[in-house]
C-alpha positions, 0 to 999 in steps of 0.5 A: 467508543473512547473517550478523552481520559483513555488518550493517556492509557491505551493502545490501538492495534494496527492489521495487515491481513494477507492470504498467508500473512498478517503484519501488526503494530501496536501503537501507544495512544497519546494525549491528543488526537493525531499523537500516536507512537509505535510500541512494537510491530512484526508480522505472523509469515508463512502461513500455511507452509511454516508459520513463523512469528517474528516481531521487534520493539519500537527501538529495533529490539527482536522481541519474537522470533519463533516458529508457529508451525505446530498451530499452523492449520493453513488458515489466517482466521484460525490464527488471528485469535492467538496472535491477538492473544499474543499481542495483548499479552506484550502490551504494557499492562497500563496501555490496554487495547482500545480499538484495532484498525485495518488497511482494507485494499478496496472501499468500492464507490460508497466507502471513501473514507475511513469507516468504523465497522458496524454491521452495514460497513460490513456487509458492503465490504462482503458486497464488494469482495469481487472487486478485489477478490485476491485481497478483500476477503483477507481483510474481511476475514481478520474484521470478523475474527476480531468481531467475534473473539472481541465483540466490544473492541472497536474496529476501523476499516481504512481503505487503500482506494479511499484517498484517490475518491478525489480524482476528476471522471476524465482520469478515472473513466475507461473508454467502456459503454457508460453502463459498465462504468456507472456499474462500478468498472472504473479506475480506483487506485490503490496504495492511497495510505501510502500517498496519503502520508506522503502528502501529509508529510509535505504539508507539515514539512515542505509546504511549498512542495505540498501546494504545487504539482508533485508525483509520487513513486510508491516502488516496491513489489507492488508499485504504483505512481501518483500525481498530487496537486495541493496535496489532493490525488489527480491521477494514479497509475493503478486502476480498477484493480492492482494489475494496471500500471508499471510492471511489478514484481509478479504482476504485469502492469498495463497490459494491451487487452487484445492479449488476453483475448489471444490467450483465451483463444489460443491457449483455452485459459480459462479466468483462474489460469489468467489470474495466476499469469497476470498476478504471480507469473509476470512483471519482474519475474515473468520477464527474468525468469530468475526472480521478483526481487529487484536486489537479485535482478541488479546483481545478476549478469542474465540478459533477462534480469537486465532486461526486467530492470530495465523495463521497470525503470523506464516504465516508471519514467514514462508514468511520471512524464504521463502524470505530469501532464494529468496535473499540469506540470511537475514541481517535485518528484518523491520516491517512497516504498521499499525499492523507492527507499533503498534502490539507489540504482533503480532511482538514477536510471529512472531520472536518467530517462527524465532529464528532458523534464529538468530532473537530475540527481546528485550522484553522492547525494542520491548514494547516501539515500539523503532527503534531497537526492537531485542535483543544484539546478534540477527539479526537487527530487526526494526520497520519503519513508512512508508510514502507512501503518500511522496513517491507519492508526491516527484514522483509528483514533480519531474516528473512535474518540470522535464516536461517529463514522464519518 
């Protein structure tokens, strides 16, 4: 573990490993807990087809844009040691790597706060892979590769489900037989690191709003919403998996379970076929038949693209209203993530559906992407950039300097 004298002379690595890409950020550790600053960030993308490394400094300067196709064996774990070597080679000489923090999609029922990776934690992560079979194996593989190649490097896992552990049973329970709920079939929620960052930001910068009832809309290729009360997660749109809730880039969002039964009987679809359909062929892509990119859909004259956009905006607005019910009212709305932060037209369309709740945007503020985009007299509507990597870095520093896993 780290000692306090290491805090002025070290760096941390944050990794987010997927099935065909690895995103990374290197942080300088400051002079005390809670003080981290980015050095550079990037990603190794296209693994399995045409791997390419790109990276930028904290100031936005390009420090890498190179093909890794010759090294690409189609496996993320196979490329991780080389990526780690590249990262360490670009760290300042006086800032050795002190530890690594990982974004891990699922913590299951037992891992509901960040944890230092031990053999026991790793065993638990491997045990709960069936809860997130498309994401968890990639997260675990990255941890195992670093454990093998750098056995002395401390590692911390930060879970996207952890922030939602505060939700009451009435919001986390499905109406299914109790023995299934007790076996772990319930609503976990995701994007927790993003919501945790927004809650922290509100607490530090807008304390009055932070103590109230806020719905946060994390809208990107993967989208969800969360109802916060006094900075605590009460309810969220995603549930057992990342499929539930609003339509996303290629995911269906909430769907009548009867549709699944129908597809199995009518088209003889098995689990793998259903998984491909619901995770990769649905959502904005499925409805439009054109793209999962909201920018492409907004610019298109195709009526199916218009339907995809309209459907997304209405479903997000309905989710805002639903979450307002769960948290007992609404004192503010926050947009974040790629579409939430950059999609001025999408924000406007969503808020048009919410006029009855007292939500109205100021067109000029919204077009300028101001921090406060609502009109005078409206409930406050804010646009706040999320920073999940920052939260992972903070948790990593806190745990490794404490020397214990809470």
